[in-house]
PDB file with one MODEL, atoms N, CA, C and O in Angstrom:
MODEL        1
ATOM      1  N   MET A   1       0.854  -1.178   0.000  1.00  0.00           N
ATOM      2  CA  MET A   1       0.000   0.000   0.000  1.00  0.00           C
ATOM      3  C   MET A   1       0.897   1.239   0.000  1.00  0.00           C
ATOM      4  O   MET A   1       1.893   1.289   0.721  1.00  0.00           O
ATOM      5  N   LYS A   2       0.546   2.218  -0.798  1.00  0.00           N
ATOM      6  CA  LYS A   2       1.332   3.436  -0.891  1.00  0.00           C
ATOM      7  C   LYS A   2       1.224   4.252   0.392  1.00  0.00           C
ATOM      8  O   LYS A   2       0.270   4.123   1.159  1.00  0.00           O
ATOM      9  N   ILE A   3       2.235   5.097   0.600  1.00  0.00           N
ATOM     10  CA  ILE A   3       2.259   5.939   1.796  1.00  0.00           C
ATOM     11  C   ILE A   3       1.032   6.848   1.862  1.00  0.00           C
ATOM     12  O   ILE A   3       0.510   7.103   2.947  1.00  0.00           O
ATOM     13  N   VAL A   4       0.574   7.332   0.721  1.00  0.00           N
ATOM     14  CA  VAL A   4      -0.598   8.219   0.714  1.00  0.00           C
ATOM     15  C   VAL A   4      -1.828   7.479   1.224  1.00  0.00           C
ATOM     16  O   VAL A   4      -2.621   8.035   1.984  1.00  0.00           O
ATOM     17  N   ALA A   5      -1.986   6.233   0.809  1.00  0.00           N
ATOM     18  CA  ALA A   5      -3.131   5.442   1.283  1.00  0.00           C
ATOM     19  C   ALA A   5      -3.040   5.228   2.790  1.00  0.00           C
ATOM     20  O   ALA A   5      -4.048   5.303   3.492  1.00  0.00           O
ATOM     21  N   TRP A   6      -1.833   4.963   3.286  1.00  0.00           N
ATOM     22  CA  TRP A   6      -1.651   4.799   4.733  1.00  0.00           C
ATOM     23  C   TRP A   6      -2.003   6.092   5.466  1.00  0.00           C
ATOM     24  O   TRP A   6      -2.671   6.062   6.499  1.00  0.00           O
ATOM     25  N   LEU A   7      -1.555   7.223   4.931  1.00  0.00           N
ATOM     26  CA  LEU A   7      -1.865   8.511   5.557  1.00  0.00           C
ATOM     27  C   LEU A   7      -3.365   8.779   5.568  1.00  0.00           C
ATOM     28  O   LEU A   7      -3.910   9.247   6.568  1.00  0.00           O
ATOM     29  N   LYS A   8      -4.031   8.480   4.452  1.00  0.00           N
ATOM     30  CA  LYS A   8      -5.472   8.731   4.374  1.00  0.00           C
ATOM     31  C   LYS A   8      -6.261   7.825   5.310  1.00  0.00           C
ATOM     32  O   LYS A   8      -7.109   8.301   6.065  1.00  0.00           O
ATOM     33  N   TRP A   9      -5.987   6.513   5.265  1.00  0.00           N
ATOM     34  CA  TRP A   9      -6.747   5.590   6.108  1.00  0.00           C
ATOM     35  C   TRP A   9      -6.398   5.766   7.581  1.00  0.00           C
ATOM     36  O   TRP A   9      -7.273   5.729   8.446  1.00  0.00           O
ATOM     37  N   GLY A  10      -5.117   5.957   7.855  1.00  0.00           N
ATOM     38  CA  GLY A  10      -4.718   6.222   9.241  1.00  0.00           C
ATOM     39  C   GLY A  10      -5.313   7.524   9.740  1.00  0.00           C
ATOM     40  O   GLY A  10      -5.816   7.599  10.861  1.00  0.00           O
ATOM     41  N   GLY A  11      -5.255   8.563   8.890  1.00  0.00           N
ATOM     42  CA  GLY A  11      -5.834   9.851   9.257  1.00  0.00           C
ATOM     43  C   GLY A  11      -7.322   9.749   9.512  1.00  0.00           C
ATOM     44  O   GLY A  11      -7.842  10.357  10.447  1.00  0.00           O
ATOM     45  N   THR A  12      -8.008   8.979   8.680  1.00  0.00           N
ATOM     46  CA  THR A  12      -9.448   8.781   8.867  1.00  0.00           C
ATOM     47  C   THR A  12      -9.739   8.133  10.211  1.00  0.00           C
ATOM     48  O   THR A  12     -10.633   8.565  10.938  1.00  0.00           O
ATOM     49  N   GLY A  13      -8.979   7.094  10.537  1.00  0.00           N
ATOM     50  CA  GLY A  13      -9.164   6.420  11.825  1.00  0.00           C
ATOM     51  C   GLY A  13      -8.929   7.356  12.998  1.00  0.00           C
ATOM     52  O   GLY A  13      -9.686   7.352  13.969  1.00  0.00           O
ATOM     53  N   PHE A  14      -7.871   8.162  12.902  1.00  0.00           N
ATOM     54  CA  PHE A  14      -7.569   9.095  13.988  1.00  0.00           C
ATOM     55  C   PHE A  14      -8.614  10.209  14.089  1.00  0.00           C
ATOM     56  O   PHE A  14      -9.028  10.569  15.191  1.00  0.00           O
ATOM     57  N   VAL A  15      -9.040  10.755  12.953  1.00  0.00           N
ATOM     58  CA  VAL A  15     -10.039  11.826  12.986  1.00  0.00           C
ATOM     59  C   VAL A  15     -11.352  11.315  13.575  1.00  0.00           C
ATOM     60  O   VAL A  15     -11.942  11.966  14.437  1.00  0.00           O
ATOM     61  N   LEU A  16     -11.807  10.160  13.116  1.00  0.00           N
ATOM     62  CA  LEU A  16     -13.063   9.611  13.649  1.00  0.00           C
ATOM     63  C   LEU A  16     -12.940   9.268  15.128  1.00  0.00           C
ATOM     64  O   LEU A  16     -13.879   9.479  15.896  1.00  0.00           O
ATOM     65  N   SER A  17     -11.790   8.742  15.528  1.00  0.00           N
ATOM     66  CA  SER A  17     -11.570   8.451  16.950  1.00  0.00           C
ATOM     67  C   SER A  17     -11.548   9.742  17.762  1.00  0.00           C
ATOM     68  O   SER A  17     -12.072   9.791  18.875  1.00  0.00           O
ATOM     69  N   GLY A  18     -10.940  10.785  17.203  1.00  0.00           N
ATOM     70  CA  GLY A  18     -10.912  12.078  17.886  1.00  0.00           C
ATOM     71  C   GLY A  18     -12.305  12.655  18.060  1.00  0.00           C
ATOM     72  O   GLY A  18     -12.614  13.235  19.101  1.00  0.00           O
ATOM     73  N   ILE A  19     -13.149  12.501  17.045  1.00  0.00           N
ATOM     74  CA  ILE A  19     -14.531  12.969  17.149  1.00  0.00           C
ATOM     75  C   ILE A  19     -15.267  12.193  18.230  1.00  0.00           C
ATOM     76  O   ILE A  19     -16.012  12.773  19.019  1.00  0.00           O
ATOM     77  N   LEU A  20     -15.059  10.883  18.267  1.00  0.00           N
ATOM     78  CA  LEU A  20     -15.679  10.067  19.317  1.00  0.00           C
ATOM     79  C   LEU A  20     -15.221  10.526  20.695  1.00  0.00           C
ATOM     80  O   LEU A  20     -16.038  10.688  21.601  1.00  0.00           O
ATOM     81  N   LEU A  21     -13.921  10.736  20.855  1.00  0.00           N
ATOM     82  CA  LEU A  21     -13.390  11.174  22.148  1.00  0.00           C
ATOM     83  C   LEU A  21     -13.938  12.542  22.549  1.00  0.00           C
ATOM     84  O   LEU A  21     -14.163  12.801  23.731  1.00  0.00           O
ATOM     85  N   THR A  22     -14.154  13.418  21.565  1.00  0.00           N
ATOM     86  CA  THR A  22     -14.757  14.723  21.851  1.00  0.00           C
ATOM     87  C   THR A  22     -16.179  14.541  22.361  1.00  0.00           C
ATOM     88  O   THR A  22     -16.583  15.189  23.326  1.00  0.00           O
ATOM     89  N   ASN A  23     -16.938  13.659  21.716  1.00  0.00           N
ATOM     90  CA  ASN A  23     -18.316  13.423  22.147  1.00  0.00           C
ATOM     91  C   ASN A  23     -18.389  12.751  23.508  1.00  0.00           C
ATOM     92  O   ASN A  23     -19.387  12.874  24.218  1.00  0.00           O
ATOM     93  N   LEU A  24     -17.326  12.038  23.867  1.00  0.00           N
ATOM     94  CA  LEU A  24     -17.256  11.421  25.197  1.00  0.00           C
ATOM     95  C   LEU A  24     -16.610  12.361  26.212  1.00  0.00           C
ATOM     96  O   LEU A  24     -16.428  12.002  27.375  1.00  0.00           O
ATOM     97  N   ASN A  25     -16.263  13.575  25.759  1.00  0.00           N
ATOM     98  CA  ASN A  25     -15.654  14.608  26.594  1.00  0.00           C
ATOM     99  C   ASN A  25     -14.348  14.143  27.241  1.00  0.00           C
ATOM    100  O   ASN A  25     -14.106  14.374  28.425  1.00  0.00           O
ATOM    101  N   LEU A  26     -13.520  13.488  26.440  1.00  0.00           N
ATOM    102  CA  LEU A  26     -12.234  12.997  26.932  1.00  0.00           C
ATOM    103  C   LEU A  26     -11.115  13.938  26.482  1.00  0.00           C
ATOM    104  O   LEU A  26     -10.360  13.651  25.554  1.00  0.00           O
ATOM    105  N   TYR A  27     -11.044  15.068  27.177  1.00  0.00           N
ATOM    106  CA  TYR A  27     -10.028  16.082  26.912  1.00  0.00           C
ATOM    107  C   TYR A  27      -8.825  15.793  27.785  1.00  0.00           C
ATOM    108  O   TYR A  27      -9.039  15.448  28.948  1.00  0.00           O
ATOM    109  N   PRO A  28      -7.619  15.894  27.358  1.00  0.00           N
ATOM    110  CA  PRO A  28      -7.091  16.395  26.107  1.00  0.00           C
ATOM    111  C   PRO A  28      -6.795  15.302  25.083  1.00  0.00           C
ATOM    112  O   PRO A  28      -6.250  15.590  24.018  1.00  0.00           O
ATOM    113  N   LEU A  29      -7.144  14.061  25.387  1.00  0.00           N
ATOM    114  CA  LEU A  29      -6.863  12.966  24.458  1.00  0.00           C
ATOM    115  C   LEU A  29      -7.506  13.219  23.097  1.00  0.00           C
ATOM    116  O   LEU A  29      -6.927  12.893  22.061  1.00  0.00           O
ATOM    117  N   ASN A  30      -8.705  13.800  23.105  1.00  0.00           N
ATOM    118  CA  ASN A  30      -9.399  14.066  21.839  1.00  0.00           C
ATOM    119  C   ASN A  30      -8.585  14.985  20.930  1.00  0.00           C
ATOM    120  O   ASN A  30      -8.538  14.774  19.718  1.00  0.00           O
ATOM    121  N   ILE A  31      -7.951  15.992  21.502  1.00  0.00           N
ATOM    122  CA  ILE A  31      -7.161  16.933  20.699  1.00  0.00           C
ATOM    123  C   ILE A  31      -5.945  16.240  20.100  1.00  0.00           C
ATOM    124  O   ILE A  31      -5.622  16.449  18.931  1.00  0.00           O
ATOM    125  N   MET A  32      -5.280  15.427  20.886  1.00  0.00           N
ATOM    126  CA  MET A  32      -4.081  14.741  20.396  1.00  0.00           C
ATOM    127  C   MET A  32      -4.426  13.769  19.270  1.00  0.00           C
ATOM    128  O   MET A  32      -3.736  13.726  18.252  1.00  0.00           O
ATOM    129  N   VAL A  33      -5.483  12.996  19.450  1.00  0.00           N
ATOM    130  CA  VAL A  33      -5.864  11.989  18.458  1.00  0.00           C
ATOM    131  C   VAL A  33      -6.373  12.652  17.178  1.00  0.00           C
ATOM    132  O   VAL A  33      -5.936  12.308  16.079  1.00  0.00           O
ATOM    133  N   HIS A  34      -7.291  13.595  17.324  1.00  0.00           N
ATOM    134  CA  HIS A  34      -7.849  14.266  16.149  1.00  0.00           C
ATOM    135  C   HIS A  34      -6.767  15.057  15.416  1.00  0.00           C
ATOM    136  O   HIS A  34      -6.734  15.064  14.186  1.00  0.00           O
ATOM    137  N   GLY A  35      -5.892  15.716  16.151  1.00  0.00           N
ATOM    138  CA  GLY A  35      -4.802  16.471  15.535  1.00  0.00           C
ATOM    139  C   GLY A  35      -3.863  15.589  14.738  1.00  0.00           C
ATOM    140  O   GLY A  35      -3.383  15.987  13.677  1.00  0.00           O
ATOM    141  N   THR A  36      -3.597  14.391  15.243  1.00  0.00           N
ATOM    142  CA  THR A  36      -2.751  13.438  14.522  1.00  0.00           C
ATOM    143  C   THR A  36      -3.390  13.044  13.195  1.00  0.00           C
ATOM    144  O   THR A  36      -2.711  12.973  12.170  1.00  0.00           O
ATOM    145  N   GLY A  37      -4.687  12.790  13.216  1.00  0.00           N
ATOM    146  CA  GLY A  37      -5.391  12.444  11.983  1.00  0.00           C
ATOM    147  C   GLY A  37      -5.406  13.582  10.983  1.00  0.00           C
ATOM    148  O   GLY A  37      -5.238  13.364   9.784  1.00  0.00           O
ATOM    149  N   SER A  38      -5.606  14.786  11.468  1.00  0.00           N
ATOM    150  CA  SER A  38      -5.604  15.949  10.577  1.00  0.00           C
ATOM    151  C   SER A  38      -4.231  16.170   9.963  1.00  0.00           C
ATOM    152  O   SER A  38      -4.124  16.551   8.797  1.00  0.00           O
ATOM    153  N   LEU A  39      -3.190  15.934  10.735  1.00  0.00           N
ATOM    154  CA  LEU A  39      -1.831  16.051  10.207  1.00  0.00           C
ATOM    155  C   LEU A  39      -1.606  15.042   9.081  1.00  0.00           C
ATOM    156  O   LEU A  39      -1.011  15.371   8.055  1.00  0.00           O
ATOM    157  N   GLY A  40      -2.084  13.815   9.280  1.00  0.00           N
ATOM    158  CA  GLY A  40      -1.963  12.791   8.240  1.00  0.00           C
ATOM    159  C   GLY A  40      -2.663  13.197   6.960  1.00  0.00           C
ATOM    160  O   GLY A  40      -2.116  13.037   5.869  1.00  0.00           O
ATOM    161  N   TRP A  41      -3.875  13.726   7.091  1.00  0.00           N
ATOM    162  CA  TRP A  41      -4.614  14.159   5.909  1.00  0.00           C
ATOM    163  C   TRP A  41      -3.946  15.355   5.246  1.00  0.00           C
ATOM    164  O   TRP A  41      -3.926  15.447   4.018  1.00  0.00           O
ATOM    165  N   MET A  42      -3.396  16.275   6.040  1.00  0.00           N
ATOM    166  CA  MET A  42      -2.706  17.417   5.454  1.00  0.00           C
ATOM    167  C   MET A  42      -1.487  16.958   4.654  1.00  0.00           C
ATOM    168  O   MET A  42      -1.240  17.449   3.552  1.00  0.00           O
ATOM    169  N   LEU A  43      -0.727  16.017   5.214  1.00  0.00           N
ATOM    170  CA  LEU A  43       0.437  15.488   4.503  1.00  0.00           C
ATOM    171  C   LEU A  43       0.026  14.775   3.217  1.00  0.00           C
ATOM    172  O   LEU A  43       0.697  14.900   2.193  1.00  0.00           O
ATOM    173  N   ALA A  44      -1.072  14.033   3.270  1.00  0.00           N
ATOM    174  CA  ALA A  44      -1.578  13.371   2.058  1.00  0.00           C
ATOM    175  C   ALA A  44      -1.943  14.408   1.001  1.00  0.00           C
ATOM    176  O   ALA A  44      -1.685  14.208  -0.186  1.00  0.00           O
ATOM    177  N   GLY A  45      -2.541  15.507   1.430  1.00  0.00           N
ATOM    178  CA  GLY A  45      -2.884  16.576   0.500  1.00  0.00           C
ATOM    179  C   GLY A  45      -1.656  17.223  -0.117  1.00  0.00           C
ATOM    180  O   GLY A  45      -1.649  17.550  -1.304  1.00  0.00           O
ATOM    181  N   ILE A  46      -0.614  17.408   0.692  1.00  0.00           N
ATOM    182  CA  ILE A  46       0.628  17.998   0.180  1.00  0.00           C
ATOM    183  C   ILE A  46       1.278  17.065  -0.833  1.00  0.00           C
ATOM    184  O   ILE A  46       1.698  17.501  -1.905  1.00  0.00           O
ATOM    185  N   ILE A  47       1.362  15.777  -0.492  1.00  0.00           N
ATOM    186  CA  ILE A  47       2.006  14.799  -1.378  1.00  0.00           C
ATOM    187  C   ILE A  47       1.281  14.694  -2.715  1.00  0.00           C
ATOM    188  O   ILE A  47       1.913  14.631  -3.769  1.00  0.00           O
ATOM    189  N   THR A  48      -0.049  14.677  -2.666  1.00  0.00           N
ATOM    190  CA  THR A  48      -0.837  14.521  -3.894  1.00  0.00           C
ATOM    191  C   THR A  48      -1.148  15.856  -4.573  1.00  0.00           C
ATOM    192  O   THR A  48      -1.798  15.893  -5.618  1.00  0.00           O
ATOM    193  N   LYS A  49      -0.681  16.944  -3.974  1.00  0.00           N
ATOM    194  CA  LYS A  49      -0.927  18.298  -4.495  1.00  0.00           C
ATOM    195  C   LYS A  49      -2.423  18.594  -4.600  1.00  0.00           C
ATOM    196  O   LYS A  49      -2.877  19.262  -5.529  1.00  0.00           O
ATOM    197  N   ASP A  50      -3.174  18.082  -3.625  1.00  0.00           N
ATOM    198  CA  ASP A  50      -4.613  18.327  -3.545  1.00  0.00           C
ATOM    199  C   ASP A  50      -4.813  19.551  -2.651  1.00  0.00           C
ATOM    200  O   ASP A  50      -4.729  19.462  -1.426  1.00  0.00           O
ATOM    201  N   ARG A  51      -5.076  20.678  -3.278  1.00  0.00           N
ATOM    202  CA  ARG A  51      -5.157  21.930  -2.532  1.00  0.00           C
ATOM    203  C   ARG A  51      -6.310  21.953  -1.542  1.00  0.00           C
ATOM    204  O   ARG A  51      -6.189  22.536  -0.465  1.00  0.00           O
ATOM    205  N   ALA A  52      -7.426  21.326  -1.893  1.00  0.00           N
ATOM    206  CA  ALA A  52      -8.576  21.324  -0.987  1.00  0.00           C
ATOM    207  C   ALA A  52      -8.231  20.609   0.320  1.00  0.00           C
ATOM    208  O   ALA A  52      -8.548  21.103   1.402  1.00  0.00           O
ATOM    209  N   LEU A  53      -7.584  19.448   0.220  1.00  0.00           N
ATOM    210  CA  LEU A  53      -7.179  18.729   1.434  1.00  0.00           C
ATOM    211  C   LEU A  53      -6.156  19.525   2.225  1.00  0.00           C
ATOM    212  O   LEU A  53      -6.252  19.642   3.447  1.00  0.00           O
ATOM    213  N   THR A  54      -5.173  20.072   1.515  1.00  0.00           N
ATOM    214  CA  THR A  54      -4.116  20.819   2.186  1.00  0.00           C
ATOM    215  C   THR A  54      -4.679  22.028   2.922  1.00  0.00           C
ATOM    216  O   THR A  54      -4.306  22.286   4.066  1.00  0.00           O
ATOM    217  N   VAL A  55      -5.570  22.767   2.281  1.00  0.00           N
ATOM    218  CA  VAL A  55      -6.146  23.950   2.922  1.00  0.00           C
ATOM    219  C   VAL A  55      -7.052  23.552   4.077  1.00  0.00           C
ATOM    220  O   VAL A  55      -6.947  24.113   5.168  1.00  0.00           O
ATOM    221  N   ASN A  56      -7.941  22.591   3.849  1.00  0.00           N
ATOM    222  CA  ASN A  56      -8.880  22.177   4.891  1.00  0.00           C
ATOM    223  C   ASN A  56      -8.148  21.728   6.149  1.00  0.00           C
ATOM    224  O   ASN A  56      -8.393  22.246   7.239  1.00  0.00           O
ATOM    225  N   PHE A  57      -7.258  20.770   5.992  1.00  0.00           N
ATOM    226  CA  PHE A  57      -6.594  20.224   7.170  1.00  0.00           C
ATOM    227  C   PHE A  57      -5.443  21.108   7.633  1.00  0.00           C
ATOM    228  O   PHE A  57      -5.107  21.113   8.817  1.00  0.00           O
ATOM    229  N   GLY A  58      -4.834  21.856   6.711  1.00  0.00           N
ATOM    230  CA  GLY A  58      -3.784  22.792   7.102  1.00  0.00           C
ATOM    231  C   GLY A  58      -4.319  23.907   7.985  1.00  0.00           C
ATOM    232  O   GLY A  58      -3.634  24.351   8.907  1.00  0.00           O
ATOM    233  N   MET A  59      -5.545  24.366   7.709  1.00  0.00           N
ATOM    234  CA  MET A  59      -6.158  25.410   8.532  1.00  0.00           C
ATOM    235  C   MET A  59      -6.544  24.894   9.917  1.00  0.00           C
ATOM    236  O   MET A  59      -6.751  25.684  10.838  1.00  0.00           O
ATOM    237  N   GLN A  60      -6.641  23.585  10.066  1.00  0.00           N
ATOM    238  CA  GLN A  60      -6.954  23.023  11.375  1.00  0.00           C
ATOM    239  C   GLN A  60      -5.733  22.982  12.290  1.00  0.00           C
ATOM    240  O   GLN A  60      -5.871  22.969  13.513  1.00  0.00           O
ATOM    241  N   MET A  61      -4.538  22.961  11.699  1.00  0.00           N
ATOM    242  CA  MET A  61      -3.314  22.832  12.494  1.00  0.00           C
ATOM    243  C   MET A  61      -3.147  23.950  13.522  1.00  0.00           C
ATOM    244  O   MET A  61      -2.803  23.653  14.666  1.00  0.00           O
ATOM    245  N   PRO A  62      -3.374  25.235  13.171  1.00  0.00           N
ATOM    246  CA  PRO A  62      -3.258  26.276  14.203  1.00  0.00           C
ATOM    247  C   PRO A  62      -4.290  26.115  15.318  1.00  0.00           C
ATOM    248  O   PRO A  62      -4.021  26.446  16.473  1.00  0.00           O
ATOM    249  N   LEU A  63      -5.468  25.607  14.968  1.00  0.00           N
ATOM    250  CA  LEU A  63      -6.493  25.395  15.992  1.00  0.00           C
ATOM    251  C   LEU A  63      -6.067  24.313  16.972  1.00  0.00           C
ATOM    252  O   LEU A  63      -6.264  24.446  18.180  1.00  0.00           O
ATOM    253  N   PHE A  64      -5.482  23.241  16.446  1.00  0.00           N
ATOM    254  CA  PHE A  64      -4.975  22.201  17.334  1.00  0.00           C
ATOM    255  C   PHE A  64      -3.783  22.711  18.131  1.00  0.00           C
ATOM    256  O   PHE A  64      -3.602  22.324  19.285  1.00  0.00           O
ATOM    257  N   ALA A  65      -2.964  23.579  17.530  1.00  0.00           N
ATOM    258  CA  ALA A  65      -1.829  24.162  18.251  1.00  0.00           C
ATOM    259  C   ALA A  65      -2.319  24.962  19.458  1.00  0.00           C
ATOM    260  O   ALA A  65      -1.695  24.932  20.518  1.00  0.00           O
ATOM    261  N   LEU A  66      -3.434  25.676  19.298  1.00  0.00           N
ATOM    262  CA  LEU A  66      -4.013  26.388  20.440  1.00  0.00           C
ATOM    263  C   LEU A  66      -4.441  25.412  21.531  1.00  0.00           C
ATOM    264  O   LEU A  66      -4.235  25.668  22.717  1.00  0.00           O
ATOM    265  N   GLY A  67      -5.032  24.300  21.127  1.00  0.00           N
ATOM    266  CA  GLY A  67      -5.427  23.277  22.102  1.00  0.00           C
ATOM    267  C   GLY A  67      -4.231  22.690  22.823  1.00  0.00           C
ATOM    268  O   GLY A  67      -4.275  22.463  24.032  1.00  0.00           O
ATOM    269  N   TYR A  68      -3.143  22.441  22.070  1.00  0.00           N
ATOM    270  CA  TYR A  68      -1.927  21.917  22.693  1.00  0.00           C
ATOM    271  C   TYR A  68      -1.340  22.944  23.655  1.00  0.00           C
ATOM    272  O   TYR A  68      -0.864  22.586  24.732  1.00  0.00           O
ATOM    273  N   ALA A  69      -1.372  24.233  23.266  1.00  0.00           N
ATOM    274  CA  ALA A  69      -0.842  25.292  24.132  1.00  0.00           C
ATOM    275  C   ALA A  69      -1.657  25.387  25.418  1.00  0.00           C
ATOM    276  O   ALA A  69      -1.097  25.546  26.503  1.00  0.00           O
ATOM    277  N   LYS A  70      -2.963  25.290  25.296  1.00  0.00           N
ATOM    278  CA  LYS A  70      -3.820  25.325  26.491  1.00  0.00           C
ATOM    279  C   LYS A  70      -3.547  24.119  27.371  1.00  0.00           C
ATOM    280  O   LYS A  70      -3.470  24.229  28.595  1.00  0.00           O
ATOM    281  N   MET A  71      -3.402  22.967  26.733  1.00  0.00           N
ATOM    282  CA  MET A  71      -3.132  21.739  27.472  1.00  0.00           C
ATOM    283  C   MET A  71      -1.803  21.854  28.225  1.00  0.00           C
ATOM    284  O   MET A  71      -1.674  21.354  29.342  1.00  0.00           O
ATOM    285  N   GLY A  72      -0.816  22.515  27.609  1.00  0.00           N
ATOM    286  CA  GLY A  72       0.495  22.678  28.232  1.00  0.00           C
ATOM    287  C   GLY A  72       0.572  23.832  29.213  1.00  0.00           C
ATOM    288  O   GLY A  72       1.638  24.101  29.767  1.00  0.00           O
ATOM    289  N   GLY A  73      -0.538  24.519  29.436  1.00  0.00           N
ATOM    290  CA  GLY A  73      -0.558  25.620  30.387  1.00  0.00           C
ATOM    291  C   GLY A  73       0.006  26.920  29.840  1.00  0.00           C
ATOM    292  O   GLY A  73       0.287  27.839  30.610  1.00  0.00           O
ATOM    293  N   LEU A  74       0.176  27.017  28.535  1.00  0.00           N
ATOM    294  CA  LEU A  74       0.721  28.234  27.937  1.00  0.00           C
ATOM    295  C   LEU A  74      -0.353  29.291  27.688  1.00  0.00           C
ATOM    296  O   LEU A  74      -0.033  30.456  27.452  1.00  0.00           O
ATOM    297  N   LEU A  75      -1.607  28.896  27.740  1.00  0.00           N
ATOM    298  CA  LEU A  75      -2.717  29.850  27.560  1.00  0.00           C
ATOM    299  C   LEU A  75      -3.588  29.876  28.788  1.00  0.00           C
ATOM    300  O   LEU A  75      -4.572  30.614  28.831  1.00  0.00           O
TER     301      LEU A  75
ENDMDL
END
C-alpha cells in the first residue's frame, strides 16, 4: 500500500476516533488523536498536491496548536 493510502486511512481512523473522544468529553486525548489524523490528511494533500485537502486540514493545524498550548498551560 502506498504511503498516501496509509496517511489517508490512518488519518481517517484518527479523525473519527478524535470525534468520538470529543463526544465522550475525553479532553485532552481528543485533541491529540484528532490532531494526529488531521496532520496525516494534510500530509496526504501535500504529497498529492490536492489543494482542498491541504487547505482544509492545514487550517486546522493552528487550531490544534491552540489546544496543545492550552493543554500545556501556555494559555
